[in-house]
N, CA, C and O atoms as a GROMACS GRO file, in nm:
protein
  520
    1MET      N    1   0.094  -0.116   0.006
    1MET     CA    2  -0.011  -0.008  -0.014
    1MET      C    3   0.093   0.135  -0.010
    1MET      O    4   0.074   0.233  -0.082
    2PHE      N    5   0.204   0.122   0.091
    2PHE     CA    6   0.297   0.254   0.081
    2PHE      C    7   0.348   0.250  -0.027
    2PHE      O    8   0.355   0.364  -0.073
    3TRP      N    9   0.403   0.149  -0.114
    3TRP     CA   10   0.453   0.177  -0.240
    3TRP      C   11   0.349   0.226  -0.350
    3TRP      O   12   0.382   0.305  -0.438
    4GLU      N   13   0.232   0.176  -0.338
    4GLU     CA   14   0.145   0.251  -0.425
    4GLU      C   15   0.119   0.393  -0.406
    4GLU      O   16   0.106   0.464  -0.506
    5GLN      N   17   0.109   0.443  -0.292
    5GLN     CA   18   0.104   0.580  -0.259
    5GLN      C   19   0.211   0.646  -0.320
    5GLN      O   20   0.183   0.743  -0.390
    6ALA      N   21   0.357   0.605  -0.304
    6ALA     CA   22   0.459   0.675  -0.359
    6ALA      C   23   0.473   0.687  -0.510
    6ALA      O   24   0.506   0.790  -0.569
    7ALA      N   25   0.443   0.566  -0.566
    7ALA     CA   26   0.437   0.544  -0.700
    7ALA      C   27   0.316   0.643  -0.776
    7ALA      O   28   0.326   0.677  -0.894
    8TRP      N   29   0.222   0.674  -0.704
    8TRP     CA   30   0.102   0.754  -0.741
    8TRP      C   31   0.144   0.906  -0.709
    8TRP      O   32   0.082   0.994  -0.767
    9ALA      N   33   0.240   0.938  -0.624
    9ALA     CA   34   0.288   1.068  -0.580
    9ALA      C   35   0.391   1.107  -0.671
    9ALA      O   36   0.405   1.225  -0.703
   10MET      N   37   0.465   1.013  -0.716
   10MET     CA   38   0.580   1.053  -0.816
   10MET      C   39   0.512   1.073  -0.949
   10MET      O   40   0.556   1.161  -1.023
   11ALA      N   41   0.400   0.993  -0.990
   11ALA     CA   42   0.339   1.003  -1.122
   11ALA      C   43   0.299   1.152  -1.131
   11ALA      O   44   0.318   1.213  -1.236
   12SER      N   45   0.244   1.210  -1.026
   12SER     CA   46   0.153   1.317  -1.044
   12SER      C   47   0.259   1.453  -1.027
   12SER      O   48   0.199   1.560  -1.021
   13GLN      N   49   0.392   1.459  -1.020
   13GLN     CA   50   0.471   1.580  -0.985
   13GLN      C   51   0.447   1.654  -1.093
   13GLN      O   52   0.393   1.604  -1.191
   14PRO      N   53   0.482   1.778  -1.089
   14PRO     CA   54   0.495   1.869  -1.216
   14PRO      C   55   0.621   1.848  -1.272
   14PRO      O   56   0.707   1.793  -1.204
   15GLY      N   57   0.645   1.884  -1.387
   15GLY     CA   58   0.767   1.870  -1.472
   15GLY      C   59   0.769   1.723  -1.538
   15GLY      O   60   0.862   1.694  -1.613
   16GLN      N   61   0.700   1.659  -1.519
   16GLN     CA   62   0.660   1.526  -1.584
   16GLN      C   63   0.577   1.538  -1.705
   16GLN      O   64   0.496   1.630  -1.706
   17GLY      N   65   0.585   1.456  -1.814
   17GLY     CA   66   0.495   1.479  -1.911
   17GLY      C   67   0.491   1.598  -2.008
   17GLY      O   68   0.385   1.627  -2.063
   18GLY      N   69   0.598   1.663  -2.028
   18GLY     CA   70   0.611   1.778  -2.093
   18GLY      C   71   0.568   1.926  -2.045
   18GLY      O   72   0.550   2.031  -2.108
   19GLU      N   73   0.557   1.892  -1.898
   19GLU     CA   74   0.507   2.055  -1.829
   19GLU      C   75   0.648   2.113  -1.799
   19GLU      O   76   0.752   2.048  -1.786
   20ALA      N   77   0.632   2.258  -1.791
   20ALA     CA   78   0.767   2.303  -1.748
   20ALA      C   79   0.779   2.316  -1.617
   20ALA      O   80   0.676   2.346  -1.556
   21PRO      N   81   0.907   2.297  -1.540
   21PRO     CA   82   0.916   2.291  -1.419
   21PRO      C   83   0.864   2.421  -1.346
   21PRO      O   84   0.846   2.529  -1.402
   22PRO      N   85   0.846   2.395  -1.227
   22PRO     CA   86   0.786   2.532  -1.176
   22PRO      C   87   0.888   2.659  -1.149
   22PRO      O   88   0.852   2.777  -1.147
   23GLN      N   89   1.029   2.609  -1.129
   23GLN     CA   90   1.127   2.703  -1.114
   23GLN      C   91   1.146   2.794  -1.265
   23GLN      O   92   1.215   2.897  -1.264
   24LEU      N   93   1.095   2.756  -1.362
   24LEU     CA   94   1.121   2.818  -1.485
   24LEU      C   95   1.003   2.937  -1.490
   24LEU      O   96   1.032   3.036  -1.556
   25GLY      N   97   0.879   2.936  -1.428
   25GLY     CA   98   0.779   3.022  -1.405
   25GLY      C   99   0.837   3.130  -1.336
   25GLY      O  100   0.829   3.243  -1.383
   26LEU      N  101   0.910   3.104  -1.201
   26LEU     CA  102   0.970   3.197  -1.116
   26LEU      C  103   1.060   3.286  -1.186
   26LEU      O  104   1.052   3.408  -1.183
   27PHE      N  105   1.160   3.211  -1.258
   27PHE     CA  106   1.261   3.298  -1.348
   27PHE      C  107   1.190   3.401  -1.420
   27PHE      O  108   1.233   3.515  -1.407
   28TRP      N  109   1.077   3.380  -1.502
   28TRP     CA  110   1.019   3.477  -1.596
   28TRP      C  111   0.961   3.573  -1.509
   28TRP      O  112   0.962   3.686  -1.557
   29VAL      N  113   0.905   3.563  -1.383
   29VAL     CA  114   0.861   3.632  -1.303
   29VAL      C  115   0.968   3.735  -1.253
   29VAL      O  116   0.943   3.855  -1.264
   30LEU      N  117   1.085   3.691  -1.198
   30LEU     CA  118   1.187   3.769  -1.151
   30LEU      C  119   1.262   3.855  -1.240
   30LEU      O  120   1.322   3.957  -1.207
   31MET      N  121   1.253   3.797  -1.368
   31MET     CA  122   1.374   3.862  -1.466
   31MET      C  123   1.312   4.002  -1.503
   31MET      O  124   1.399   4.084  -1.534
   32PRO      N  125   1.186   4.047  -1.508
   32PRO     CA  126   1.171   4.182  -1.536
   32PRO      C  127   1.189   4.268  -1.405
   32PRO      O  128   1.226   4.386  -1.404
   33LEU      N  129   1.156   4.190  -1.294
   33LEU     CA  130   1.197   4.308  -1.167
   33LEU      C  131   1.333   4.323  -1.160
   33LEU      O  132   1.377   4.430  -1.118
   34LEU      N  133   1.435   4.203  -1.205
   34LEU     CA  134   1.595   4.261  -1.210
   34LEU      C  135   1.600   4.336  -1.316
   34LEU      O  136   1.670   4.435  -1.292
   35VAL      N  137   1.552   4.336  -1.446
   35VAL     CA  138   1.584   4.459  -1.527
   35VAL      C  139   1.535   4.592  -1.505
   35VAL      O  140   1.582   4.694  -1.556
   36ILE      N  141   1.433   4.585  -1.422
   36ILE     CA  142   1.357   4.735  -1.371
   36ILE      C  143   1.450   4.777  -1.260
   36ILE      O  144   1.452   4.897  -1.233
   37PHE      N  145   1.526   4.697  -1.190
   37PHE     CA  146   1.618   4.723  -1.073
   37PHE      C  147   1.731   4.787  -1.150
   37PHE      O  148   1.771   4.902  -1.130
   38TRP      N  149   1.772   4.715  -1.228
   38TRP     CA  150   1.894   4.768  -1.318
   38TRP      C  151   1.876   4.894  -1.384
   38TRP      O  152   1.974   4.968  -1.390
   39LEU      N  153   1.773   4.929  -1.432
   39LEU     CA  154   1.752   5.031  -1.509
   39LEU      C  155   1.727   5.172  -1.425
   39LEU      O  156   1.759   5.285  -1.463
   40PHE      N  157   1.661   5.137  -1.300
   40PHE     CA  158   1.632   5.231  -1.222
   40PHE      C  159   1.741   5.289  -1.095
   40PHE      O  160   1.742   5.398  -1.039
   41MET      N  161   1.818   5.185  -1.079
   41MET     CA  162   1.914   5.187  -0.981
   41MET      C  163   2.070   5.194  -1.015
   41MET      O  164   2.149   5.272  -0.961
   42VAL      N  165   2.103   5.091  -1.123
   42VAL     CA  166   2.251   5.084  -1.120
   42VAL      C  167   2.296   5.182  -1.249
   42VAL      O  168   2.405   5.240  -1.252
   43VAL      N  169   2.201   5.192  -1.350
   43VAL     CA  170   2.231   5.275  -1.449
   43VAL      C  171   2.264   5.426  -1.420
   43VAL      O  172   2.367   5.478  -1.462
   44PRO      N  173   2.156   5.501  -1.333
   44PRO     CA  174   2.175   5.635  -1.287
   44PRO      C  175   2.305   5.648  -1.201
   44PRO      O  176   2.386   5.739  -1.215
   45GLN      N  177   2.314   5.549  -1.113
   45GLN     CA  178   2.461   5.545  -1.014
   45GLN      C  179   2.565   5.550  -1.115
   45GLN      O  180   2.644   5.643  -1.095
   46ARG      N  181   2.589   5.483  -1.213
   46ARG     CA  182   2.717   5.489  -1.270
   46ARG      C  183   2.733   5.628  -1.362
   46ARG      O  184   2.839   5.683  -1.388
   47LYS      N  185   2.609   5.668  -1.401
   47LYS     CA  186   2.616   5.791  -1.473
   47LYS      C  187   2.640   5.901  -1.383
   47LYS      O  188   2.689   6.000  -1.437
   48GLN      N  189   2.618   5.909  -1.266
   48GLN     CA  190   2.636   6.016  -1.163
   48GLN      C  191   2.798   6.000  -1.112
   48GLN      O  192   2.868   6.096  -1.080
   49GLN      N  193   2.834   5.880  -1.110
   49GLN     CA  194   2.966   5.834  -1.068
   49GLN      C  195   3.057   5.905  -1.196
   49GLN      O  196   3.148   5.983  -1.169
   50LYS      N  197   3.030   5.876  -1.313
   50LYS     CA  198   3.117   5.923  -1.414
   50LYS      C  199   3.109   6.076  -1.425
   50LYS      O  200   3.215   6.133  -1.453
   51GLN      N  201   3.006   6.146  -1.409
   51GLN     CA  202   3.004   6.291  -1.390
   51GLN      C  203   3.086   6.340  -1.262
   51GLN      O  204   3.149   6.445  -1.272
   52HIS      N  205   3.086   6.284  -1.170
   52HIS     CA  206   3.154   6.320  -1.045
   52HIS      C  207   3.319   6.308  -1.072
   52HIS      O  208   3.396   6.397  -1.036
   53GLN      N  209   3.363   6.190  -1.136
   53GLN     CA  210   3.492   6.187  -1.184
   53GLN      C  211   3.534   6.283  -1.299
   53GLN      O  212   3.650   6.325  -1.298
   54GLN      N  213   3.457   6.318  -1.388
   54GLN     CA  214   3.493   6.415  -1.480
   54GLN      C  215   3.517   6.542  -1.422
   54GLN      O  216   3.611   6.613  -1.459
   55ARG      N  217   3.406   6.589  -1.297
   55ARG     CA  218   3.437   6.720  -1.234
   55ARG      C  219   3.565   6.709  -1.133
   55ARG      O  220   3.631   6.807  -1.097
   56ILE      N  221   3.583   6.609  -1.103
   56ILE     CA  222   3.718   6.585  -1.024
   56ILE      C  223   3.853   6.618  -1.113
   56ILE      O  224   3.946   6.691  -1.078
   57GLU      N  225   3.842   6.553  -1.220
   57GLU     CA  226   3.949   6.572  -1.329
   57GLU      C  227   3.971   6.719  -1.380
   57GLU      O  228   4.075   6.765  -1.427
   58SER      N  229   3.856   6.781  -1.361
   58SER     CA  230   3.860   6.928  -1.431
   58SER      C  231   3.875   7.026  -1.315
   58SER      O  232   3.839   7.144  -1.321
   59LEU      N  233   3.930   6.970  -1.212
   59LEU     CA  234   3.950   7.076  -1.090
   59LEU      C  235   4.090   7.182  -1.123
   59LEU      O  236   4.200   7.142  -1.160
   60LYS      N  237   4.058   7.291  -1.104
   60LYS     CA  238   4.166   7.385  -1.131
   60LYS      C  239   4.168   7.481  -1.011
   60LYS      O  240   4.084   7.483  -0.922
   61LYS      N  241   4.283   7.566  -1.021
   61LYS     CA  242   4.304   7.661  -0.897
   61LYS      C  243   4.211   7.747  -0.880
   61LYS      O  244   4.165   7.810  -0.975
   62GLY      N  245   4.169   7.763  -0.753
   62GLY     CA  246   4.054   7.854  -0.700
   62GLY      C  247   3.931   7.792  -0.692
   62GLY      O  248   3.837   7.860  -0.651
   63ASP      N  249   3.908   7.663  -0.727
   63ASP     CA  250   3.775   7.583  -0.688
   63ASP      C  251   3.768   7.576  -0.554
   63ASP      O  252   3.863   7.558  -0.478
   64ARG      N  253   3.649   7.591  -0.520
   64ARG     CA  254   3.604   7.534  -0.360
   64ARG      C  255   3.554   7.412  -0.343
   64ARG      O  256   3.449   7.390  -0.403
   65VAL      N  257   3.602   7.319  -0.275
   65VAL     CA  258   3.543   7.204  -0.263
   65VAL      C  259   3.536   7.136  -0.120
   65VAL      O  260   3.590   7.194  -0.026
   66VAL      N  261   3.474   7.021  -0.101
   66VAL     CA  262   3.466   6.980   0.034
   66VAL      C  263   3.506   6.820   0.026
   66VAL      O  264   3.469   6.741  -0.060
   67THR      N  265   3.577   6.799   0.119
   67THR     CA  266   3.621   6.650   0.114
   67THR      C  267   3.532   6.551   0.212
   67THR      O  268   3.460   6.590   0.305
   68ASN      N  269   3.550   6.428   0.176
   68ASN     CA  270   3.474   6.344   0.233
   68ASN      C  271   3.481   6.338   0.417
   68ASN      O  272   3.405   6.277   0.493
   69GLY      N  273   3.572   6.403   0.443
   69GLY     CA  274   3.575   6.433   0.597
   69GLY      C  275   3.525   6.542   0.639
   69GLY      O  276   3.526   6.566   0.760
   70GLY      N  277   3.465   6.642   0.536
   70GLY     CA  278   3.393   6.754   0.570
   70GLY      C  279   3.481   6.897   0.586
   70GLY      O  280   3.445   7.007   0.627
   71ILE      N  281   3.598   6.854   0.541
   71ILE     CA  282   3.689   6.968   0.529
   71ILE      C  283   3.655   7.081   0.430
   71ILE      O  284   3.633   7.026   0.322
   72TYR      N  285   3.642   7.200   0.420
   72TYR     CA  286   3.619   7.297   0.328
   72TYR      C  287   3.748   7.353   0.273
   72TYR      O  288   3.822   7.405   0.356
   73GLY      N  289   3.787   7.351   0.146
   73GLY     CA  290   3.913   7.403   0.114
   73GLY      C  291   3.899   7.475  -0.028
   73GLY      O  292   3.794   7.468  -0.092
   74THR      N  293   3.999   7.538  -0.070
   74THR     CA  294   4.006   7.609  -0.193
   74THR      C  295   4.150   7.553  -0.271
   74THR      O  296   4.260   7.554  -0.215
   75VAL      N  297   4.130   7.506  -0.404
   75VAL     CA  298   4.242   7.422  -0.455
   75VAL      C  299   4.318   7.534  -0.499
   75VAL      O  300   4.273   7.635  -0.554
   76VAL      N  301   4.480   7.500  -0.462
   76VAL     CA  302   4.577   7.567  -0.480
   76VAL      C  303   4.670   7.506  -0.584
   76VAL      O  304   4.741   7.573  -0.659
   77LYS      N  305   4.664   7.369  -0.582
   77LYS     CA  306   4.743   7.305  -0.676
   77LYS      C  307   4.695   7.163  -0.711
   77LYS      O  308   4.668   7.083  -0.622
   78THR      N  309   4.685   7.129  -0.859
   78THR     CA  310   4.642   6.982  -0.868
   78THR      C  311   4.753   6.924  -0.927
   78THR      O  312   4.838   6.984  -0.992
   79GLU      N  313   4.748   6.781  -0.898
   79GLU     CA  314   4.865   6.685  -0.954
   79GLU      C  315   4.772   6.562  -1.000
   79GLU      O  316   4.650   6.547  -0.988
   80GLU      N  317   4.877   6.473  -1.061
   80GLU     CA  318   4.801   6.352  -1.119
   80GLU      C  319   4.687   6.270  -1.017
   80GLU      O  320   4.576   6.234  -1.055
   81HIS      N  321   4.734   6.253  -0.902
   81HIS     CA  322   4.636   6.190  -0.810
   81HIS      C  323   4.618   6.258  -0.685
   81HIS      O  324   4.572   6.197  -0.588
   82SER      N  325   4.650   6.377  -0.677
   82SER     CA  326   4.646   6.464  -0.565
   82SER      C  327   4.600   6.584  -0.572
   82SER      O  328   4.621   6.639  -0.680
   83VAL      N  329   4.528   6.663  -0.471
   83VAL     CA  330   4.527   6.815  -0.492
   83VAL      C  331   4.553   6.858  -0.352
   83VAL      O  332   4.533   6.799  -0.246
   84VAL      N  333   4.612   6.993  -0.383
   84VAL     CA  334   4.651   7.073  -0.255
   84VAL      C  335   4.551   7.174  -0.215
   84VAL      O  336   4.509   7.253  -0.300
   85LEU      N  337   4.508   7.178  -0.091
   85LEU     CA  338   4.398   7.243  -0.080
   85LEU      C  339   4.433   7.384   0.049
   85LEU      O  340   4.509   7.354   0.141
   86ALA      N  341   4.389   7.490   0.045
   86ALA     CA  342   4.406   7.580   0.154
   86ALA      C  343   4.303   7.581   0.224
   86ALA      O  344   4.199   7.623   0.174
   87VAL      N  345   4.306   7.544   0.338
   87VAL     CA  346   4.207   7.505   0.448
   87VAL      C  347   4.184   7.585   0.544
   87VAL      O  348   4.084   7.574   0.616
   88GLY      N  349   4.290   7.692   0.560
   88GLY     CA  350   4.260   7.803   0.661
   88GLY      C  351   4.369   7.899   0.669
   88GLY      O  352   4.475   7.870   0.612
   89GLU      N  353   4.358   8.008   0.732
   89GLU     CA  354   4.453   8.091   0.719
   89GLU      C  355   4.520   8.145   0.864
   89GLU      O  356   4.455   8.175   0.964
   90MET      N  357   4.660   8.149   0.851
   90MET     CA  358   4.714   8.195   0.956
   90MET      C  359   4.729   8.334   0.993
   90MET      O  360   4.722   8.415   0.901
   91GLY      N  361   4.751   8.384   1.130
   91GLY     CA  362   4.786   8.498   1.160
   91GLY      C  363   4.669   8.600   1.192
   91GLY      O  364   4.684   8.703   1.257
   92GLY      N  365   4.580   8.567   1.150
   92GLY     CA  366   4.448   8.670   1.189
   92GLY      C  367   4.434   8.784   1.088
   92GLY      O  368   4.382   8.886   1.136
   93LEU      N  369   4.470   8.791   0.952
   93LEU     CA  370   4.463   8.893   0.872
   93LEU      C  371   4.316   8.909   0.862
   93LEU      O  372   4.233   8.819   0.880
   94PRO      N  373   4.286   9.054   0.824
   94PRO     CA  374   4.176   9.095   0.782
   94PRO      C  375   4.108   9.016   0.669
   94PRO      O  376   4.181   8.968   0.582
   95PRO      N  377   3.966   8.997   0.664
   95PRO     CA  378   3.926   8.918   0.557
   95PRO      C  379   3.960   8.963   0.419
   95PRO      O  380   3.993   8.882   0.333
   96LEU      N  381   3.951   9.106   0.396
   96LEU     CA  382   3.983   9.164   0.269
   96LEU      C  383   4.136   9.149   0.217
   96LEU      O  384   4.161   9.172   0.099
   97LYS      N  385   4.222   9.115   0.295
   97LYS     CA  386   4.373   9.106   0.262
   97LYS      C  387   4.425   8.960   0.271
   97LYS      O  388   4.545   8.935   0.274
   98LYS      N  389   4.320   8.855   0.275
   98LYS     CA  390   4.364   8.724   0.288
   98LYS      C  391   4.425   8.668   0.141
   98LYS      O  392   4.373   8.699   0.034
   99LYS      N  393   4.523   8.596   0.151
   99LYS     CA  394   4.586   8.547   0.015
   99LYS      C  395   4.562   8.392   0.014
   99LYS      O  396   4.640   8.317   0.071
  100THR      N  397   4.452   8.349  -0.051
  100THR     CA  398   4.424   8.198  -0.069
  100THR      C  399   4.549   8.154  -0.127
  100THR      O  400   4.598   8.216  -0.222
  101GLY      N  401   4.609   8.046  -0.074
  101GLY     CA  402   4.713   7.988  -0.122
  101GLY      C  403   4.847   8.021  -0.140
  101GLY      O  404   4.933   7.961  -0.204
  102GLY      N  405   4.856   8.149  -0.062
  102GLY     CA  406   4.994   8.219  -0.058
  102GLY      C  407   5.062   8.185   0.089
  102GLY      O  408   5.038   8.081   0.151
  103GLU      N  409   5.131   8.269   0.124
  103GLU     CA  410   5.216   8.244   0.252
  103GLU      C  411   5.146   8.244   0.373
  103GLU      O  412   5.203   8.199   0.472
  104THR      N  413   5.033   8.286   0.382
  104THR     CA  414   4.956   8.298   0.497
  104THR      C  415   4.852   8.193   0.521
  104THR      O  416   4.784   8.189   0.623
  105SER      N  417   4.841   8.089   0.401
  105SER     CA  418   4.743   7.993   0.424
  105SER      C  419   4.794   7.850   0.490
  105SER      O  420   4.911   7.813   0.492
  106VAL      N  421   4.707   7.796   0.531
  106VAL     CA  422   4.737   7.665   0.589
  106VAL      C  423   4.706   7.547   0.459
  106VAL      O  424   4.590   7.536   0.421
  107ASN      N  425   4.795   7.478   0.407
  107ASN     CA  426   4.781   7.411   0.288
  107ASN      C  427   4.778   7.238   0.332
  107ASN      O  428   4.859   7.195   0.415
  108MET      N  429   4.694   7.165   0.278
  108MET     CA  430   4.688   7.036   0.297
  108MET      C  431   4.660   6.969   0.161
  108MET      O  432   4.589   7.015   0.071
  109ARG      N  433   4.739   6.835   0.164
  109ARG     CA  434   4.718   6.760   0.034
  109ARG      C  435   4.627   6.661   0.065
  109ARG      O  436   4.634   6.600   0.172
  110PHE      N  437   4.517   6.632  -0.043
  110PHE     CA  438   4.474   6.522  -0.034
  110PHE      C  439   4.450   6.453  -0.152
  110PHE      O  440   4.469   6.510  -0.259
  111ALA      N  441   4.402   6.316  -0.146
  111ALA     CA  442   4.385   6.236  -0.295
  111ALA      C  443   4.278   6.290  -0.336
  111ALA      O  444   4.194   6.338  -0.260
  112LYS      N  445   4.268   6.290  -0.494
  112LYS     CA  446   4.150   6.330  -0.556
  112LYS      C  447   4.018   6.261  -0.510
  112LYS      O  448   3.914   6.324  -0.496
  113SER      N  449   4.032   6.113  -0.485
  113SER     CA  450   3.926   6.054  -0.457
  113SER      C  451   3.856   6.103  -0.313
  113SER      O  452   3.738   6.082  -0.287
  114ALA      N  453   3.931   6.160  -0.238
  114ALA     CA  454   3.889   6.226  -0.116
  114ALA      C  455   3.783   6.341  -0.117
  114ALA      O  456   3.712   6.366  -0.019
  115ILE      N  457   3.777   6.418  -0.250
  115ILE     CA  458   3.695   6.513  -0.290
  115ILE      C  459   3.542   6.469  -0.305
  115ILE      O  460   3.514   6.390  -0.395
  116SER      N  461   3.460   6.509  -0.234
  116SER     CA  462   3.326   6.468  -0.230
  116SER      C  463   3.236   6.557  -0.298
  116SER      O  464   3.147   6.507  -0.368
  117THR      N  465   3.247   6.697  -0.288
  117THR     CA  466   3.163   6.795  -0.356
  117THR      C  467   3.263   6.909  -0.405
  117THR      O  468   3.366   6.938  -0.344
  118ILE      N  469   3.221   6.972  -0.524
  118ILE     CA  470   3.264   7.066  -0.572
  118ILE      C  471   3.158   7.188  -0.572
  118ILE      O  472   3.055   7.181  -0.639
  119LEU      N  473   3.195   7.317  -0.484
  119LEU     CA  474   3.084   7.387  -0.447
  119LEU      C  475   3.080   7.469  -0.571
  119LEU      O  476   3.184   7.499  -0.629
  120SER      N  477   2.951   7.511  -0.618
  120SER     CA  478   2.926   7.609  -0.717
  120SER      C  479   2.969   7.758  -0.696
  120SER      O  480   2.982   7.799  -0.581
  121ASP      N  481   2.989   7.829  -0.791
  121ASP     CA  482   3.042   7.978  -0.756
  121ASP      C  483   2.922   8.049  -0.667
  121ASP      O  484   2.954   8.125  -0.576
  122ALA      N  485   2.820   8.031  -0.689
  122ALA     CA  486   2.719   8.117  -0.632
  122ALA      C  487   2.746   8.051  -0.447
  122ALA      O  488   2.766   8.128  -0.353
  123ALA      N  489   2.741   7.925  -0.435
  123ALA     CA  490   2.756   7.898  -0.319
  123ALA      C  491   2.889   7.940  -0.244
  123ALA      O  492   2.892   7.962  -0.123
  124SER      N  493   2.985   7.947  -0.320
  124SER     CA  494   3.112   7.992  -0.239
  124SER      C  495   3.109   8.136  -0.219
  124SER      O  496   3.165   8.183  -0.120
  125GLU      N  497   3.040   8.225  -0.318
  125GLU     CA  498   3.026   8.359  -0.314
  125GLU      C  499   2.920   8.381  -0.176
  125GLU      O  500   2.942   8.476  -0.102
  126GLY      N  501   2.827   8.305  -0.152
  126GLY     CA  502   2.751   8.320  -0.016
  126GLY      C  503   2.800   8.292   0.095
  126GLY      O  504   2.745   8.322   0.201
  127GLU      N  505   2.930   8.220   0.085
  127GLU     CA  506   2.995   8.186   0.231
  127GLU      C  507   3.088   8.306   0.236
  127GLU      O  508   3.095   8.365   0.344
  128GLN      N  509   3.155   8.349   0.138
  128GLN     CA  510   3.263   8.469   0.148
  128GLN      C  511   3.191   8.575   0.215
  128GLN      O  512   3.242   8.627   0.315
  129GLU      N  513   3.055   8.622   0.163
  129GLU     CA  514   2.991   8.720   0.212
  129GLU      C  515   2.961   8.728   0.379
  129GLU      O  516   2.960   8.833   0.442
  130SER      N  517   2.940   8.602   0.432
  130SER     CA  518   2.870   8.601   0.564
  130SER      C  519   3.001   8.609   0.665
  130SER      O  520   2.985   8.610   0.787
   0.00000   0.00000   0.00000
């Protein structure tokens, strides 16, 4: 009797007799979801990374930037893999007579990959007025 039930159960399993296995149906349900995930998450992220890399490569003297550590600075010198930033002033000079990147500034060298944000001209002008 047990063997008859086992034989009956084996004969009624899906995938036998030309039917598609149930995993194949699941594949066709998940495939569009993966494509949608790819289009809405991965592609825009790659585009954003490429734009950021282009902006980093186009840094020039005088650009205002923020590092990953939150340090604000002005680009003094760019090199192949690093950038020198003026991050502070020494000696308490009046604001109108400060020389960015000159003898009175505190300069620090950072890897270009440490630059997180390049401030726009309008944002940097707003900070200088305050």
